[in-house]
N, C-alpha and C positions, 0 to 999 in steps of 0.2 A: 789226843783228846786232852782237853783242859776242863777245869771246873769254874773258872772266873773268879777265883779266890787269889787276889794278888799276893805274892809272897814277899816282894821287895821293890823299893824304888830304886831304879838303877839310874846311871848317869851316862849320857852319850859322850864317848871319848873322842871318836873321829868319824867322819863321814867322807867317803871317797866316791866320786862320780865315776861310773864306768859306762861303756857303750850299752844303752838299753837296761841299765841296772845301776845299783849303788852297793857299796861294801860299808857296813857299819860295825864299829867296835863299841861295846857297852860294858861299862864296870857294874858288876853285881856279885859281890863276895858270896853271897848265899846260894844264888842259883847256879853259880860256877863251882861251888864246892865239890860236886859230884859229876859235873858236866864233862862231856867228852865229844870228840868229833862225830857228827852225825845225830846228835841229840837235838830234840825240839825244845825251844823256849819261846813262849808268847811275849811279844814286845808291843804293848799298847793293844793287846788283843790280836796281833798278827803273829801267826806261827812261823818262825824262822828256824833254819837249820843251822846249827853250830859248825862253823868251819875250823875254828882254832879257839883255844883257851890258854891265856897267858896272864899270870899274876892277877887273878880275880876278875879278869875281863874276858869276854867272849867276842868273836867276829862272825858275822853272817852276811850272806849275800841277799839283796832284795831285788827281785826281778821286776821288770817293767810293769806286768799286770798288777803286782802288789802296790807298786808306786802310784799307779793310775786310781786304784780303788780304795787306797787308805790315806791316812794323813802322815805316813812315814816319808812321803815325798817332801815334807816340810821340816823334819827334824834336823837339828844342828848341834854341833858340838856344845856340850854343857846342858842340854835339856835333860829333864828328868822323865823317866819312862816307867810304866807298870810292867813288872816281870813275873812270870809264872812258869815253872817247869811242867813238862807233860805229866799227867796224872798217872800214877802207878796202880797197877791192878790190886784191888783189895782195900784201897784207902777210901775214906768217907768222901762223898761228893757234897761239899758244903754249898756249892752254888747250883749249876746245872750244866748239862752236857754242852761244852764249847768246843768248836773244831778249830778255832784260830783262822778261819777263812772269812775275812771281812766282807760284808755285803755292800758296804758303802759308807759314806761319811755324813754326819749330821752336824748342825751348828748350834752351839749354846745360845739360846735366846734370852734367858733371864735366870736370875737366882733369887730365892726368898729365904731369908735366914729366920729361924725360930730359936728357941732357947737351947734345945737339945738335938736339933736336926736341921737339914737345910733342903728345900725343894729346888730342883733344877729342871728347867723347861728346854727341851732340845728339839730343833727342827728335824722333821722326819721326811726323807725323800719319798716321793708318791709310789715308787716302785717297791718300797719296802712296807708301806702303810698297812697293807692287807695281812702282814704276818704278825703284827703287834696288836695284842689284846690286853685289857685292863686286868691287872693281877697276873699277868703272864711274864715270862723272863725274857730279858734282852741283855746283850753284852755291850757295855759302853767302854771303850778303851781297854778292853780286856777284863773289866769288872762285872760280874753277874749281879744284875739288879732287877727289882720287881717293878713292873710298870703301875704307877699310881693312877694315871689318867692318860687317855688317848684321844686325840682329835684328828682331824683330817690330815693336817700337816706337821703336827707335833705331838710329843708325849712328854710327861713329866715323871721323874723319879725322885724319891726321898733318900738322902744320904745321912747315915748315922755318923757321929764323931769319929769312929774308927776309920771309916771309909774316906772321911774328909782329911784325916791325919796321915794315912798310910798309902794313899794313891794320888795320882795326879788330878783326879777330880776335885780335889780340894783347891786347886789353884786354876782351874779352868774359868775363863772370863767370858762374858757375852761376845760372840763373835768368833771364838775359838772353834776349830774343827775337831770332831771326835769320831773314832772309829765305831761303826755299829755292825753287830752281828746279831741277826734275829734268831730265834728258836729253830733249829734245823728240823725238829719234828713237824713244825708248821708247813715247811717246804715239801716234806715227803708226803704229808696228807694231801696237799694241793695236787701234787704230781699224780698221786694214786687215784685221786677222786676225779681229775680233769676229764677222762673219757666218759665217765658215768654222767657227769654233768652236761657235756656236750650232747650225749644221747638223749637225756631227759629234754634238753632245751630243743633239740631236733624234733622229737616226738611231739612235744607240746606245741611247736610251730605247725606241724602237719595237721594237727587235730583242730587248730584254730580256723574257723570259717573265714 
């Protein structure tokens, strides 16, 4: 589990293509300071398992499913990435509960600069729109953010100077793809409520002349 509070901007050192997978090596002195084989580190919001740690860099394998669902299929040597270690029991959750299981990707549509913040508009896949609500939480490239406005096919978030400076969201341009993870609680509620909603819909249909 993660919290969506980015700890460090890492740098991609190497990307190796494998059959139905890829192996990435990422430099991140902070997140590797106590990392070991088998630990979890979120890379742009994607939970990856550490295979090896050498000289302030860690290596992880990225499976086909992850490459298909996330923007990691486009990362290259030299790219900057958001890094966060898995949350420890007892620590404060500064963001919200983040699994590191990316639900899909969105596209940066536009940016609006103000004096002390910046509004970013992001395209939202139709399959995820029902899980996003105004003032709710969403994870964008591993960053826990509050939804400012939601429309049918897009949403907007407001970025403070710290987020702009310390995460990749400060450099994302219109047209760039970002990883999205919706609030897992919304998905559980939908799953649990689905049978009751179907029953109610069926009963209502039977009662209609």
